N, C-alpha and C positions, 0 to 999 in steps of 0.2 A: 438435308436438317443439321444444325448447327450442334458442332458437336459444346456443351457446355462447359469444360476442361480450358480444352484449345482460349474460347471468345474471355475469361475469365486470369485464363494463366495470371496475366501483370499485374491485372490487379492484388489476386491474386501471391504473389511470390512479392510485390508494393505489402501491400495487410504481414507480411511473416515478417516482411526485415521489421518493422513499423517492432511489431511481437518483442524481437529479438531488441532494441533497444528497449524500449517497456520497459522488461521483464534487465538487462541493466543496472536501469537506472530504479530498480527496489534493489537491484542488489544493494547498489550502495547505499539505496534508505535505511538498508538491513545494515550494515555494516555505522554506518551511525549509531542507531538503530543501541543497539552490543557496546561506545563507547554513553552513548543515555544511562543505559541500565551499572552498567559498573559504578558507575561518578553514583546514580539512586543506592547502589548497593554501600558504593563508598559511608553514605553523608543518611544512611541507613534512613530510604524517605521512600514512602507508598511505591509500586505497580505505576496505577492508577490519579489520575492527575484530573479529577471527574471537571474539574474550572476549565482544562486542559485539550482534552478529547471536547467535547464541544463546544470551545475556539475554534481547534482543526479540524472539526466537521460543517460547524458554519460557512469560515472565513473560505475551505472550498466548494463549497456548492454556491456562494459567492463567484469568484469563477467558470465553478463550470456555467454557470449563463449569460460570463462574461463572457463566455468561449464558445454556449449557441448548446452547450448538454446541457442536461436534464441533473436539473439540482438534484435531483429525490436518489438518479443512477452515486453520484456524487458523493454523495456519500452512506448508503448500502453499499459502494469499491466501496470508500474506504475509509467502513463500522470492522467492514471485512480485514480491511490492514492491523487497525491498531487491536482488533479485538487480539489475533494472533499476534501480537506482540506483546500484547501483555499476556495470555498462556506462556510463550515459547518466553519471558518470562520467571515466572510463577516455577514454572519448571524447569528452569536454570537455577530461582532459591533452592529451591526443591532437592535435587540432585545438591548441592556444593553442602548446605542444612546434612542431608539427611547422611 
């Protein structure tokens, strides 16, 4: 009988390394998000610009489709990313105000 863990080890290692790179990119995205947040606060801009959110999601759906990734996956993933960013900014603003 084949040992599943042995057979899959190399591919799992590749996936683990890729996941680490993806997380590093998210960390970079969040550092930029913090700079955007600071500018929005300094200029009294709203947390959410719905037209920008929709533009991001539409662009990423199209990019996903071009990469043969289900567009609905890209929309769901980045909706979560953006929702988390907006929630973080709201909590940050509330802490500053309180």
